[in-house]
PAKOLVEX-375007 format. One record per residue (C-alpha): residue number from 1; x, y, z. Coordinates in steps of 0.5 Angstrom, whole numbers, padded with zeros to 4 digits. Layout:
<nodes>
<node NUM; <X; Y; Z>>,
...
</nodes>
This chain:
<nodes>
<node 1; <0360; 0165; 0111>>,
<node 2; <0356; 0161; 0106>>,
<node 3; <0353; 0155; 0111>>,
<node 4; <0349; 0149; 0109>>,
<node 5; <0346; 0145; 0114>>,
<node 6; <0343; 0138; 0113>>,
<node 7; <0337; 0137; 0117>>,
<node 8; <0332; 0141; 0120>>,
<node 9; <0330; 0138; 0126>>,
<node 10; <0333; 0139; 0134>>,
<node 11; <0340; 0140; 0132>>,
<node 12; <0339; 0143; 0125>>,
<node 13; <0334; 0148; 0128>>,
<node 14; <0339; 0150; 0134>>,
<node 15; <0345; 0151; 0129>>,
<node 16; <0341; 0155; 0124>>,
<node 17; <0338; 0160; 0130>>,
<node 18; <0345; 0161; 0132>>,
<node 19; <0348; 0162; 0125>>,
<node 20; <0343; 0166; 0121>>,
<node 21; <0344; 0173; 0124>>,
<node 22; <0352; 0172; 0122>>,
<node 23; <0352; 0167; 0116>>,
<node 24; <0348; 0166; 0110>>,
<node 25; <0345; 0159; 0112>>,
<node 26; <0341; 0154; 0107>>,
<node 27; <0337; 0148; 0111>>,
<node 28; <0336; 0142; 0107>>,
<node 29; <0330; 0138; 0110>>,
<node 30; <0326; 0132; 0108>>,
<node 31; <0319; 0135; 0111>>,
<node 32; <0315; 0140; 0107>>,
<node 33; <0313; 0143; 0113>>,
<node 34; <0321; 0145; 0115>>,
<node 35; <0320; 0152; 0111>>,
<node 36; <0314; 0154; 0116>>,
<node 37; <0318; 0151; 0122>>,
<node 38; <0324; 0155; 0120>>,
<node 39; <0320; 0161; 0118>>,
<node 40; <0322; 0166; 0124>>,
<node 41; <0329; 0165; 0122>>,
<node 42; <0333; 0168; 0116>>,
<node 43; <0335; 0162; 0112>>,
<node 44; <0333; 0159; 0106>>,
<node 45; <0330; 0152; 0106>>,
<node 46; <0331; 0146; 0101>>,
<node 47; <0326; 0141; 0101>>,
<node 48; <0329; 0134; 0100>>,
<node 49; <0334; 0128; 0102>>,
<node 50; <0341; 0131; 0103>>,
<node 51; <0344; 0124; 0100>>,
<node 52; <0341; 0126; 0093>>,
<node 53; <0347; 0130; 0089>>,
<node 54; <0342; 0134; 0086>>,
<node 55; <0339; 0137; 0092>>,
<node 56; <0346; 0138; 0095>>,
<node 57; <0347; 0142; 0088>>,
<node 58; <0341; 0146; 0089>>,
<node 59; <0343; 0148; 0096>>,
<node 60; <0349; 0150; 0093>>,
<node 61; <0354; 0145; 0097>>,
<node 62; <0359; 0147; 0091>>,
<node 63; <0360; 0154; 0094>>,
<node 64; <0359; 0152; 0101>>,
<node 65; <0364; 0154; 0106>>,
<node 66; <0361; 0150; 0111>>,
<node 67; <0357; 0144; 0111>>,
<node 68; <0354; 0141; 0117>>,
<node 69; <0350; 0134; 0117>>,
<node 70; <0346; 0134; 0123>>,
<node 71; <0340; 0130; 0121>>,
<node 72; <0338; 0124; 0126>>,
<node 73; <0340; 0119; 0122>>,
<node 74; <0348; 0117; 0122>>,
<node 75; <0348; 0114; 0116>>,
<node 76; <0345; 0120; 0112>>,
<node 77; <0350; 0124; 0116>>,
<node 78; <0356; 0120; 0113>>,
<node 79; <0354; 0119; 0106>>,
<node 80; <0351; 0127; 0105>>,
<node 81; <0358; 0129; 0109>>,
<node 82; <0362; 0125; 0104>>,
<node 83; <0358; 0127; 0098>>,
<node 84; <0358; 0135; 0100>>,
<node 85; <0366; 0134; 0101>>,
<node 86; <0366; 0131; 0094>>,
<node 87; <0362; 0137; 0091>>,
<node 88; <0367; 0142; 0093>>,
<node 89; <0364; 0144; 0100>>,
<node 90; <0370; 0147; 0104>>,
<node 91; <0369; 0145; 0111>>,
<node 92; <0365; 0139; 0113>>,
<node 93; <0362; 0137; 0120>>,
<node 94; <0358; 0131; 0121>>,
<node 95; <0354; 0129; 0127>>,
<node 96; <0354; 0122; 0130>>,
<node 97; <0350; 0118; 0135>>,
<node 98; <0353; 0112; 0135>>,
<node 99; <0360; 0111; 0139>>,
<node 100; <0362; 0106; 0134>>,
<node 101; <0361; 0111; 0128>>,
<node 102; <0365; 0116; 0132>>,
<node 103; <0371; 0112; 0133>>,
<node 104; <0371; 0110; 0126>>,
<node 105; <0370; 0117; 0123>>,
<node 106; <0376; 0120; 0128>>,
<node 107; <0381; 0114; 0126>>,
<node 108; <0385; 0118; 0120>>,
<node 109; <0386; 0111; 0117>>,
<node 110; <0378; 0111; 0115>>,
<node 111; <0379; 0118; 0111>>,
<node 112; <0385; 0115; 0108>>,
<node 113; <0382; 0109; 0105>>,
<node 114; <0376; 0113; 0103>>,
<node 115; <0380; 0118; 0099>>,
<node 116; <0377; 0124; 0102>>,
<node 117; <0376; 0127; 0109>>,
<node 118; <0371; 0130; 0114>>,
<node 119; <0374; 0136; 0118>>,
<node 120; <0370; 0135; 0124>>,
<node 121; <0366; 0129; 0128>>,
<node 122; <0361; 0132; 0133>>,
<node 123; <0358; 0127; 0138>>,
<node 124; <0353; 0130; 0142>>,
<node 125; <0352; 0124; 0147>>,
<node 126; <0359; 0125; 0149>>,
<node 127; <0359; 0132; 0151>>,
<node 128; <0353; 0131; 0155>>,
<node 129; <0356; 0125; 0159>>,
<node 130; <0362; 0130; 0161>>,
<node 131; <0357; 0135; 0163>>,
<node 132; <0353; 0131; 0167>>,
<node 133; <0359; 0128; 0170>>,
<node 134; <0361; 0135; 0172>>,
<node 135; <0354; 0136; 0175>>,
<node 136; <0354; 0130; 0179>>,
<node 137; <0360; 0131; 0183>>,
<node 138; <0359; 0138; 0186>>,
<node 139; <0353; 0137; 0191>>,
<node 140; <0348; 0143; 0190>>,
<node 141; <0351; 0145; 0184>>,
<node 142; <0345; 0146; 0178>>,
<node 143; <0351; 0147; 0173>>,
<node 144; <0358; 0148; 0172>>,
<node 145; <0363; 0150; 0167>>,
<node 146; <0371; 0150; 0168>>,
<node 147; <0374; 0156; 0165>>,
<node 148; <0381; 0158; 0163>>,
<node 149; <0384; 0152; 0163>>,
<node 150; <0382; 0150; 0170>>,
<node 151; <0384; 0157; 0173>>,
<node 152; <0376; 0159; 0174>>,
<node 153; <0370; 0156; 0175>>,
<node 154; <0363; 0158; 0173>>,
<node 155; <0357; 0155; 0177>>,
<node 156; <0350; 0156; 0178>>,
<node 157; <0347; 0154; 0185>>,
<node 158; <0339; 0154; 0187>>,
<node 159; <0336; 0158; 0192>>,
<node 160; <0333; 0153; 0197>>,
<node 161; <0326; 0154; 0201>>,
<node 162; <0328; 0154; 0208>>,
<node 163; <0336; 0155; 0206>>,
<node 164; <0340; 0161; 0208>>,
<node 165; <0339; 0165; 0203>>,
<node 166; <0332; 0165; 0201>>,
<node 167; <0328; 0171; 0202>>,
<node 168; <0334; 0175; 0204>>,
<node 169; <0336; 0182; 0200>>,
<node 170; <0342; 0181; 0195>>,
<node 171; <0345; 0187; 0198>>,
<node 172; <0346; 0184; 0205>>,
<node 173; <0350; 0178; 0203>>,
<node 174; <0357; 0177; 0202>>,
<node 175; <0361; 0172; 0198>>,
<node 176; <0368; 0170; 0199>>,
<node 177; <0374; 0174; 0196>>,
<node 178; <0376; 0171; 0189>>,
<node 179; <0368; 0170; 0188>>,
<node 180; <0364; 0174; 0183>>,
<node 181; <0356; 0174; 0183>>,
<node 182; <0354; 0175; 0176>>,
<node 183; <0347; 0175; 0176>>,
<node 184; <0340; 0171; 0178>>,
<node 185; <0336; 0167; 0173>>,
<node 186; <0329; 0168; 0176>>,
<node 187; <0323; 0165; 0172>>,
<node 188; <0327; 0165; 0165>>,
<node 189; <0329; 0172; 0166>>,
<node 190; <0337; 0174; 0167>>,
<node 191; <0338; 0180; 0172>>,
<node 192; <0345; 0182; 0171>>,
<node 193; <0349; 0184; 0177>>,
<node 194; <0351; 0191; 0173>>,
<node 195; <0343; 0193; 0174>>,
<node 196; <0346; 0196; 0181>>,
<node 197; <0340; 0199; 0184>>,
<node 198; <0335; 0193; 0182>>,
<node 199; <0340; 0188; 0184>>,
<node 200; <0342; 0190; 0191>>,
<node 201; <0335; 0191; 0192>>,
<node 202; <0333; 0184; 0190>>,
<node 203; <0330; 0179; 0195>>,
<node 204; <0332; 0172; 0193>>,
<node 205; <0326; 0167; 0193>>,
<node 206; <0326; 0160; 0193>>,
<node 207; <0327; 0157; 0186>>,
<node 208; <0332; 0163; 0184>>,
<node 209; <0339; 0161; 0181>>,
<node 210; <0345; 0164; 0183>>,
<node 211; <0351; 0165; 0177>>,
<node 212; <0358; 0165; 0180>>,
<node 213; <0365; 0165; 0178>>,
<node 214; <0370; 0163; 0182>>,
<node 215; <0378; 0162; 0182>>,
<node 216; <0380; 0155; 0183>>,
<node 217; <0383; 0157; 0190>>,
<node 218; <0376; 0160; 0192>>,
<node 219; <0371; 0155; 0189>>,
<node 220; <0372; 0150; 0195>>,
<node 221; <0370; 0156; 0200>>,
<node 222; <0364; 0158; 0196>>,
<node 223; <0362; 0151; 0195>>,
<node 224; <0362; 0150; 0202>>,
<node 225; <0357; 0156; 0203>>,
<node 226; <0352; 0152; 0199>>,
<node 227; <0354; 0144; 0200>>,
<node 228; <0358; 0145; 0207>>,
<node 229; <0361; 0138; 0207>>,
<node 230; <0356; 0134; 0203>>,
<node 231; <0359; 0129; 0199>>,
<node 232; <0356; 0125; 0193>>,
<node 233; <0356; 0117; 0195>>,
<node 234; <0351; 0114; 0191>>,
<node 235; <0349; 0115; 0184>>,
<node 236; <0343; 0111; 0180>>,
<node 237; <0343; 0112; 0173>>,
<node 238; <0337; 0110; 0169>>,
<node 239; <0338; 0108; 0162>>,
<node 240; <0344; 0104; 0159>>,
<node 241; <0345; 0107; 0152>>,
<node 242; <0351; 0111; 0150>>,
<node 243; <0350; 0117; 0155>>,
<node 244; <0348; 0112; 0161>>,
<node 245; <0354; 0108; 0160>>,
<node 246; <0359; 0114; 0159>>,
<node 247; <0357; 0117; 0165>>,
<node 248; <0357; 0110; 0169>>,
<node 249; <0364; 0109; 0166>>,
<node 250; <0367; 0116; 0168>>,
<node 251; <0364; 0115; 0175>>,
<node 252; <0367; 0108; 0176>>,
<node 253; <0374; 0112; 0177>>,
<node 254; <0371; 0117; 0183>>,
<node 255; <0369; 0111; 0188>>,
<node 256; <0362; 0113; 0188>>,
<node 257; <0357; 0107; 0189>>,
<node 258; <0353; 0106; 0182>>,
<node 259; <0347; 0103; 0180>>,
<node 260; <0345; 0103; 0173>>,
<node 261; <0338; 0100; 0170>>,
<node 262; <0337; 0098; 0163>>,
<node 263; <0331; 0095; 0160>>,
<node 264; <0334; 0091; 0155>>,
<node 265; <0337; 0084; 0157>>,
<node 266; <0342; 0084; 0151>>,
<node 267; <0344; 0091; 0153>>,
<node 268; <0344; 0090; 0160>>,
<node 269; <0349; 0084; 0159>>,
<node 270; <0354; 0088; 0155>>,
<node 271; <0354; 0093; 0160>>,
<node 272; <0355; 0088; 0166>>,
<node 273; <0361; 0086; 0162>>,
<node 274; <0364; 0093; 0160>>,
<node 275; <0363; 0096; 0167>>,
<node 276; <0367; 0093; 0173>>,
<node 277; <0365; 0097; 0179>>,
<node 278; <0357; 0098; 0177>>,
<node 279; <0352; 0094; 0179>>,
<node 280; <0347; 0093; 0173>>,
<node 281; <0340; 0091; 0173>>,
<node 282; <0336; 0089; 0168>>,
<node 283; <0329; 0092; 0169>>,
<node 284; <0324; 0098; 0168>>,
<node 285; <0327; 0104; 0171>>,
<node 286; <0319; 0107; 0172>>,
<node 287; <0318; 0101; 0176>>,
<node 288; <0317; 0104; 0183>>,
<node 289; <0318; 0097; 0187>>,
<node 290; <0325; 0096; 0183>>,
<node 291; <0327; 0103; 0185>>,
<node 292; <0325; 0102; 0192>>,
<node 293; <0328; 0096; 0193>>,
<node 294; <0335; 0098; 0190>>,
<node 295; <0335; 0104; 0195>>,
<node 296; <0332; 0110; 0191>>,
<node 297; <0331; 0114; 0197>>,
<node 298; <0338; 0113; 0200>>,
<node 299; <0341; 0115; 0193>>,
<node 300; <0344; 0122; 0193>>,
<node 301; <0344; 0123; 0185>>,
<node 302; <0339; 0120; 0180>>,
<node 303; <0341; 0121; 0173>>,
<node 304; <0335; 0119; 0168>>,
<node 305; <0338; 0118; 0161>>,
<node 306; <0333; 0114; 0157>>,
<node 307; <0332; 0116; 0150>>,
<node 308; <0325; 0117; 0152>>,
<node 309; <0323; 0124; 0155>>,
<node 310; <0316; 0122; 0158>>,
<node 311; <0320; 0116; 0161>>,
<node 312; <0325; 0120; 0164>>,
<node 313; <0320; 0125; 0167>>,
<node 314; <0317; 0120; 0170>>,
<node 315; <0323; 0117; 0173>>,
<node 316; <0325; 0124; 0175>>,
<node 317; <0319; 0126; 0179>>,
<node 318; <0319; 0119; 0183>>,
<node 319; <0326; 0121; 0185>>,
<node 320; <0324; 0128; 0187>>,
<node 321; <0318; 0125; 0191>>,
<node 322; <0322; 0120; 0195>>,
<node 323; <0327; 0126; 0197>>,
<node 324; <0333; 0125; 0192>>,
<node 325; <0337; 0131; 0193>>,
<node 326; <0339; 0132; 0186>>,
<node 327; <0336; 0129; 0179>>,
<node 328; <0339; 0130; 0173>>,
<node 329; <0334; 0129; 0167>>,
<node 330; <0336; 0128; 0159>>,
<node 331; <0331; 0132; 0155>>,
<node 332; <0331; 0130; 0148>>,
<node 333; <0326; 0135; 0145>>,
<node 334; <0328; 0143; 0147>>,
<node 335; <0320; 0144; 0147>>,
<node 336; <0320; 0140; 0153>>,
<node 337; <0325; 0143; 0157>>,
<node 338; <0320; 0148; 0160>>,
<node 339; <0315; 0143; 0162>>,
<node 340; <0321; 0139; 0166>>,
<node 341; <0323; 0146; 0170>>,
<node 342; <0315; 0147; 0171>>,
<node 343; <0314; 0141; 0174>>,
<node 344; <0320; 0141; 0179>>,
<node 345; <0326; 0138; 0175>>,
<node 346; <0332; 0142; 0177>>,
<node 347; <0337; 0140; 0172>>,
<node 348; <0334; 0138; 0165>>,
<node 349; <0340; 0137; 0160>>,
<node 350; <0340; 0136; 0153>>,
<node 351; <0346; 0134; 0148>>,
<node 352; <0345; 0139; 0143>>,
<node 353; <0348; 0145; 0147>>,
<node 354; <0355; 0143; 0148>>,
<node 355; <0355; 0141; 0140>>,
<node 356; <0352; 0147; 0138>>,
<node 357; <0357; 0151; 0141>>,
<node 358; <0363; 0147; 0138>>,
<node 359; <0360; 0148; 0131>>,
<node 360; <0359; 0156; 0133>>,
<node 361; <0366; 0156; 0135>>,
<node 362; <0369; 0152; 0130>>,
<node 363; <0366; 0157; 0124>>,
<node 364; <0368; 0163; 0128>>,
<node 365; <0373; 0168; 0124>>,
<node 366; <0372; 0173; 0129>>,
<node 367; <0376; 0170; 0135>>,
<node 368; <0369; 0170; 0139>>,
<node 369; <0368; 0164; 0143>>,
<node 370; <0362; 0161; 0145>>,
<node 371; <0364; 0158; 0152>>,
<node 372; <0357; 0156; 0156>>,
<node 373; <0350; 0157; 0155>>,
<node 374; <0346; 0157; 0162>>,
<node 375; <0338; 0155; 0162>>,
<node 376; <0338; 0156; 0155>>,
<node 377; <0337; 0164; 0156>>,
<node 378; <0344; 0166; 0158>>,
<node 379; <0351; 0165; 0154>>,
<node 380; <0358; 0166; 0156>>,
<node 381; <0363; 0168; 0151>>,
<node 382; <0370; 0170; 0150>>,
<node 383; <0374; 0175; 0146>>,
<node 384; <0380; 0179; 0145>>,
<node 385; <0380; 0186; 0148>>,
<node 386; <0380; 0191; 0142>>,
<node 387; <0385; 0196; 0141>>,
<node 388; <0380; 0201; 0143>>,
<node 389; <0379; 0199; 0150>>,
<node 390; <0386; 0198; 0152>>,
<node 391; <0387; 0202; 0158>>,
<node 392; <0380; 0203; 0160>>,
<node 393; <0377; 0200; 0167>>,
<node 394; <0372; 0194; 0167>>,
<node 395; <0367; 0199; 0170>>,
<node 396; <0368; 0204; 0164>>,
<node 397; <0366; 0198; 0158>>,
<node 398; <0360; 0200; 0155>>,
<node 399; <0356; 0194; 0155>>,
<node 400; <0348; 0193; 0155>>,
<node 401; <0346; 0193; 0162>>,
<node 402; <0344; 0186; 0162>>,
<node 403; <0351; 0184; 0160>>,
<node 404; <0357; 0183; 0165>>,
<node 405; <0364; 0182; 0165>>,
<node 406; <0366; 0176; 0168>>,
<node 407; <0374; 0175; 0168>>,
<node 408; <0380; 0178; 0164>>,
<node 409; <0385; 0173; 0161>>,
<node 410; <0392; 0174; 0161>>,
<node 411; <0398; 0169; 0158>>,
<node 412; <0400; 0168; 0166>>,
<node 413; <0394; 0170; 0170>>,
<node 414; <0387; 0171; 0170>>,
<node 415; <0383; 0176; 0174>>,
<node 416; <0376; 0177; 0176>>,
<node 417; <0373; 0183; 0172>>,
<node 418; <0372; 0187; 0178>>,
<node 419; <0371; 0195; 0176>>,
<node 420; <0378; 0197; 0177>>,
<node 421; <0381; 0192; 0173>>,
<node 422; <0385; 0196; 0167>>,
<node 423; <0385; 0192; 0160>>,
<node 424; <0392; 0191; 0157>>,
<node 425; <0394; 0189; 0150>>,
<node 426; <0393; 0182; 0148>>,
<node 427; <0388; 0181; 0154>>,
<node 428; <0382; 0176; 0153>>,
<node 429; <0375; 0178; 0156>>,
<node 430; <0369; 0173; 0158>>,
<node 431; <0362; 0176; 0158>>,
<node 432; <0356; 0174; 0160>>,
<node 433; <0350; 0176; 0157>>,
<node 434; <0342; 0174; 0155>>,
<node 435; <0342; 0170; 0148>>,
<node 436; <0339; 0176; 0145>>,
<node 437; <0344; 0181; 0146>>,
<node 438; <0350; 0176; 0145>>,
<node 439; <0351; 0178; 0138>>,
<node 440; <0351; 0186; 0140>>,
<node 441; <0356; 0184; 0145>>,
<node 442; <0361; 0181; 0141>>,
<node 443; <0360; 0187; 0136>>,
<node 444; <0362; 0191; 0141>>,
<node 445; <0368; 0187; 0143>>,
<node 446; <0371; 0187; 0136>>,
<node 447; <0370; 0194; 0135>>,
<node 448; <0372; 0197; 0142>>,
<node 449; <0366; 0202; 0142>>,
</nodes>
């Protein structure tokens, strides 16, 4: 597929990285340094403004099967999308950051008036807010994904110093029926449960991340192993932009106590008018006196989602220092994620992950869906079972050692991928693998060999 991406920044680069091995990719960027920045990827770079029709023609938009507007400026994304469609791009996907743009662009009347259309509008902030909400509501969880229409849940837990699992052999631990331990992330490296000898002899260390899949019936039992009867009662949100507002708005339906701190007086006034069950405070989220006076030390979850990485980091470190159990931090620049983890921030999250997965799935013509990305290291994919694998047991599948089968989906049932499960025609299979092995695993799933 011939793909043109407008914008070689955070999201554009991640898109190029995800697509360049299986598609013919061109990136348009205004910066002369874009070629060097994207030099390790098999992409062509066109330097120029994506709103210039001549630059779009130079990039080959007229023959593009997909055009993706992914700059940091909504207006450029909108104009370049309309131009690309007018020049002949088959599919046009447009990233937006503002809520009002997202609402207007998804209104069918808008495209009727314009006489053209944008095929998919992507709003990363909304995806991020939904992911944050999921993590807030499950104590002790670092990350969670609902799978198979709610019938399964992928969940990640931290091995805590002094907790029941620290410094124990994995081979000595038992988990509830209906639960599979898929692997351990340690120091950015994934140890798969299929690496049997190494896995059973692994001694868990504080800071390890355990990745499980659980059926709906077994999830609450597994969760009790890590969180007991603990519940989230108080949440503090620092940053009242689009993400902070949506998180607070969604939380209002859960009955938890919410405090939201926003530095801009006009924005704080707007938030007060539009959030009926949230206490909105106008102030600086890095003001220690303000945080302490508003009960930071009694807060169960702090969510730092300003548009400034440094401020989010400072607020998060203050929260960790006073003992807040769970700290969720927005990371705008991917290169900062590792830094945040190294200084003890457990849950750094970025708005690009879910949006990039949505684009990759939208463009996939092979039936492979990219469902989740864990720690930026391990990816969960779903694909139909190839005919060559029908009749085989899960134990017989020839995956790379670090790739692990998660579940088998059938029209009326979902089976955890235990070794004895026999694959049938029409099954779909979920597989967890390190990112550098995902394409190889997807190829195996397509070919069945």
